[in-house]
C-alpha positions as CSV (number, residue, x, y, z in Angstrom):
1,M,-123.1,-52.0,-12.8
2,T,-120.7,-54.2,-14.0
3,E,-117.3,-52.4,-14.7
4,E,-116.3,-53.5,-18.6
5,P,-113.3,-55.2,-18.8
6,D,-111.3,-52.9,-20.1
7,S,-112.3,-50.2,-18.4
8,P,-109.6,-47.6,-17.0
9,A,-111.5,-48.4,-13.3
10,S,-111.1,-52.0,-14.1
11,A,-107.4,-51.1,-15.3
12,R,-106.8,-49.7,-11.8
13,A,-108.3,-52.0,-9.7
14,K,-105.8,-54.5,-11.7
15,G,-102.7,-52.6,-11.5
16,S,-103.6,-52.1,-7.2
17,Y,-103.6,-55.7,-7.1
18,A,-100.4,-56.4,-8.9
19,K,-98.9,-54.0,-7.0
20,G,-100.2,-55.4,-3.9
21,L,-99.1,-58.8,-4.5
22,A,-95.2,-57.5,-5.6
23,R,-95.4,-55.4,-2.3
24,R,-96.5,-58.8,-0.2
25,Q,-93.7,-60.8,-2.3
26,E,-91.1,-58.1,-1.7
27,I,-91.9,-58.1,1.8
28,L,-92.0,-62.0,2.2
29,D,-88.3,-61.6,0.6
30,R,-87.2,-59.9,3.3
31,A,-88.6,-61.7,6.1
32,I,-86.8,-65.1,4.6
33,E,-83.6,-63.1,4.8
34,V,-84.2,-62.6,8.7
35,F,-85.1,-66.0,9.3
36,A,-82.9,-67.7,7.6
37,R,-80.0,-65.8,9.7
38,R,-81.6,-66.3,13.2
39,G,-84.6,-68.8,13.1
40,A,-88.1,-68.4,14.7
41,E,-86.8,-66.7,17.7
42,R,-90.2,-65.6,20.1
43,T,-90.2,-62.2,18.7
44,S,-93.3,-60.2,18.1
45,L,-94.8,-59.2,14.9
46,R,-93.9,-55.4,15.7
47,S,-90.1,-56.3,16.0
48,I,-89.9,-58.6,13.3
49,A,-91.3,-55.7,11.3
50,A,-88.8,-52.9,12.9
51,E,-86.6,-55.8,11.4
52,I,-86.9,-56.1,8.0
53,G,-87.7,-52.2,7.5
54,V,-91.6,-52.0,7.2
55,S,-93.8,-50.7,9.5
56,H,-95.7,-52.3,11.8
57,A,-99.1,-51.7,9.7
58,A,-97.9,-52.8,6.6
59,L,-96.9,-56.0,7.4
60,S,-100.3,-56.5,9.6
61,H,-101.9,-55.7,6.2
62,Y,-100.4,-58.5,4.4
63,F,-99.9,-61.2,7.4
64,H,-102.6,-60.9,10.1
65,S,-100.1,-62.7,12.8
66,R,-96.7,-63.7,13.6
67,E,-97.9,-67.4,13.0
68,E,-99.3,-66.8,9.7
69,L,-96.4,-65.0,8.6
70,L,-94.0,-68.2,9.9
71,V,-95.9,-70.6,7.8
72,E,-95.8,-68.2,4.7
73,V,-92.3,-67.6,5.0
74,Y,-91.3,-71.6,5.1
75,L,-93.7,-72.0,2.2
76,E,-92.1,-69.4,0.0
77,S,-88.4,-70.3,1.1
78,S,-89.4,-74.4,0.3
79,R,-90.5,-73.3,-2.9
80,Q,-87.7,-71.1,-3.8
81,L,-85.3,-74.0,-2.6
82,D,-86.8,-76.7,-4.1
83,A,-86.9,-74.4,-7.6
84,Q,-82.7,-74.2,-7.1
85,H,-82.5,-77.8,-6.1
86,P,-84.9,-80.1,-7.7
87,A,-84.6,-83.9,-7.0
88,A,-83.7,-86.1,-9.9
89,P,-86.8,-87.2,-11.8
90,D,-86.1,-90.9,-10.8
91,S,-85.1,-90.5,-7.2
92,S,-86.0,-93.1,-4.5
93,V,-88.5,-91.8,-1.6
94,V,-84.9,-91.7,0.8
95,E,-83.2,-89.7,-2.2
96,I,-85.9,-87.1,-2.1
97,M,-85.3,-87.1,1.6
98,T,-81.7,-86.9,1.2
99,T,-82.0,-83.8,-1.5
100,S,-84.5,-81.9,0.7
101,A,-82.2,-82.3,3.7
102,A,-79.2,-81.5,2.4
103,R,-80.7,-78.4,0.9
104,N,-82.2,-77.5,4.4
105,R,-79.1,-77.6,6.0
106,E,-77.6,-74.9,3.7
107,V,-80.2,-72.7,5.8
108,P,-80.0,-73.7,9.4
109,G,-82.7,-70.9,10.8
110,L,-85.0,-72.4,8.3
111,V,-84.8,-75.8,9.4
112,Q,-85.3,-74.1,12.7
113,L,-88.3,-72.6,11.6
114,Y,-89.9,-75.6,10.4
115,S,-89.1,-77.0,13.7
116,T,-90.8,-74.6,15.6
117,L,-94.2,-74.5,13.2
118,V,-94.6,-78.8,13.7
119,A,-94.1,-78.2,17.6
120,T,-96.7,-75.3,17.5
121,A,-99.0,-77.3,15.6
122,L,-99.4,-79.6,18.4
123,E,-100.7,-77.2,20.8
124,D,-104.3,-75.6,20.7
125,G,-105.4,-72.6,19.5
126,H,-102.7,-72.3,16.6
127,P,-104.6,-72.9,13.0
128,Y,-102.2,-71.3,10.6
129,A,-99.4,-74.0,12.4
130,T,-102.1,-76.8,12.3
131,E,-102.9,-76.8,9.0
132,F,-99.7,-76.4,7.7
133,A,-98.4,-79.5,9.2
134,T,-101.1,-81.5,8.7
135,T,-101.4,-80.7,4.9
136,R,-97.6,-80.8,4.9
137,F,-97.3,-84.9,6.2
138,A,-100.2,-85.5,4.4
139,R,-99.3,-84.7,0.7
140,I,-95.6,-86.1,1.2
141,R,-96.9,-89.4,2.6
142,E,-99.0,-89.5,-0.4
143,E,-96.4,-88.5,-2.7
144,L,-94.1,-91.0,-1.2
145,A,-96.0,-93.8,-1.4
146,E,-96.8,-93.6,-5.1
147,N,-93.3,-93.8,-5.6
148,V,-92.8,-96.3,-3.5
149,R,-95.9,-98.2,-5.7
150,R,-93.9,-97.3,-9.0
151,R,-90.5,-98.9,-7.4
152,Q,-92.3,-102.2,-5.9
153,E,-94.1,-102.9,-9.4
154,A,-90.6,-102.1,-11.6
155,G,-88.8,-104.6,-8.7
156,R,-86.9,-101.7,-7.4
157,M,-87.8,-101.9,-3.7
158,R,-89.1,-104.7,-1.6
159,R,-92.8,-105.5,-1.9
160,D,-93.4,-107.2,1.4
161,M,-93.8,-103.8,2.5
162,D,-96.8,-101.4,2.6
163,P,-96.5,-98.0,0.9
164,D,-97.9,-95.6,3.3
165,A,-96.0,-97.2,6.1
166,V,-92.9,-96.7,3.9
167,A,-93.6,-93.3,3.3
168,A,-94.8,-92.3,6.7
169,L,-91.3,-94.0,8.4
170,V,-89.1,-92.2,5.5
171,I,-90.8,-88.9,7.0
172,A,-90.4,-89.7,10.6
173,A,-86.7,-90.6,9.7
174,S,-85.8,-87.7,8.1
175,D,-87.5,-85.2,10.2
176,G,-86.1,-86.8,13.6
177,L,-82.4,-87.0,11.9
178,Q,-82.7,-83.2,11.1
179,T,-84.0,-82.7,14.8
180,Q,-81.3,-84.2,16.0
181,W,-79.0,-82.2,13.4
182,L,-80.1,-78.5,15.2
183,L,-78.5,-79.9,18.1
184,D,-75.8,-81.7,17.1
185,P,-74.1,-81.2,13.7
186,D,-72.1,-84.0,13.8
187,A,-75.1,-86.0,13.7
188,P,-75.3,-88.6,10.8
189,Q,-78.2,-87.4,9.4
190,E,-77.5,-88.5,5.6
191,A,-76.0,-91.5,6.6
192,G,-78.6,-92.6,8.6
193,L,-81.2,-91.6,5.1
194,R,-78.8,-94.1,3.4
195,L,-78.9,-96.5,5.7
196,L,-82.8,-96.9,5.4
197,E,-82.3,-97.0,1.5
198,R,-80.6,-100.1,2.1
199,L,-83.0,-101.6,4.1
200,L,-85.7,-101.1,1.8
201,R,-83.8,-102.6,-1.3
202,P,-84.9,-105.9,-2.5
203,D,-82.3,-107.6,-1.8
204,A,-82.5,-106.5,2.1
205,A,-85.7,-109.1,2.3
206,E,-83.6,-112.2,1.3
């Protein structure tokens, strides 16, 4: 027998679901604070639960593994940072990645978390990290390549370069410079990206 949409049982189910989502978000926000401070050190789910102030059972209810939690922490922190620091509407591909790099430098622990997830994705037996990295790279390549095409058509970027290759190169440069910055804060992360932008200008081909 199907419950009526506005029945007491249906209302209770909706209320319980909403509370569950709110509780999950609360735990996720606490975890973001922890990883923002210290990155993705190799601690167990139980240790993470203790540090963010919840039981291991509560954390495991919403996140079935440490790897799943790490992916969700990074995705949610990125959504929050994107909302706080959006790129300008007419940004070039390099400007988009420069904004992202500057934003990420404010939270070194999350930069380290991202690097850890990408490295983990290259290993066997890590489905959450692999799906995260594969999906992220494909999505960003597609978005940046479309940006390149628009700017090429407008005469604002060199037309003798394949948009997909440009997108892949910009991502590689941004991620590589970010890794150097993690190891050496004096690495010229933003200057390196600006140099790449100059090489992509129409007059660079002359």
